[in-house]
N, C-alpha and C positions, 0 to 999 in steps of 0.2 A: 926260214918259214917253219921248220920243224920246232925250233925253240918256242916260237909264238904259239903253235898248236899245243905243245906240251905245257906251256905256261897257262893257257886257257883251261886245259884239262885239269891241271892241278888246282886252279882257282875254283873251278866248278866242283871238284871233289871236296875241297874245304868248305865251300858254301853248303853243299849237301850234308856234310857231317854236322854242321852247326844247325841246320834247319830241322833235321829229323828228330833229334831229342826234344827240341822245343815243341814240335807238333805232338809228340807222344805225351809230353807233360800236359799240354792243353787238352788233349783228348781224355787223359786220365782225370783231370780236374772236372771236365764236363760230365764224364761218366759217374764220378763219385758224388756229384752235386755240390761242388765247392762254391757255388754261387751263394748269394745271401738269401736264397729261397728257403723258407722254413720247411723242414721235413719232420716226420714222426717215425720213431722206431719203437718196437715193442720187444721185450725180452726180460731175462733174469738179470737183476742188478746185483753186483757183488763189489766188494772192496778188495783191491789187490794188496800184496805185501808192502808196497811202497806208499800206501795210503791213498792211492788214486782209485777211481771208480771205473768199472767195466760193465758193459751191457752185453750179454750173450743173446744175440738176436734170435727170436723165436722162429722166424721163417727160414733162416739160412744156417744158424748155429755159429755164425761168425762172431768174434769178440770185437767190440768197439770201445775204444778209449773215450771216456767222458770227462768233460770239465764243466763245472757249474757250481751252483750254491751248495756248499757243504751241508747246510741245514736241510735243504730239500732232498738231497741225495741220501744223506745218512739215515733218515727215518724210513727209507724204503729198501735198505740192503736186504738181500735174500728174498725179495719179492718180485713178482711179475709186474712190470711197469711199462707205461708208454711215455717216452721222453720226446719233447718237441724242441727243435733247435736248428742249428746250421752246421755244415761241415766246415772245418778249418784245418790249416796245416801249420805245424811248427817244426822245430829242428828234429823232433822225435817222430814226425810223420803226421798222418791224418788223425783227427780227433773230432768228436761231436760236441759242440758248445751247446749245453742244455739251457733252454729258456724256461721250460716248465716240466714238471714230473706229475704224472697221474697214475694211480694204482687201481686198475680195473679189478684186480684181485690181489689181496695181500698174501695169498697162498703161493709158496714156492712152486716153480715149474718142476715137473718130474721128468 
């Protein structure tokens, strides 16, 4: 009987270990907005050393990795922009897939 109880306890522990990380990932995705819902972010657009684009969000100061049209992003480097798009995830983590870029002001943020 003890073996049966220990076996059930071990099975429960393994199931719990598998369930908790998947719930955390789902919650993180929901919090970050990784659904296909379109979002808008505003901030300072810059180009990093590896040629990618980063938006420093005006509201939070967080840096957001961007992917999108080279032509659209390149003409707004060092400007305050609003980008519209969706959150995605790849092997390097979360990024924002840009669908459009608008420049309410072409003056850099201070």
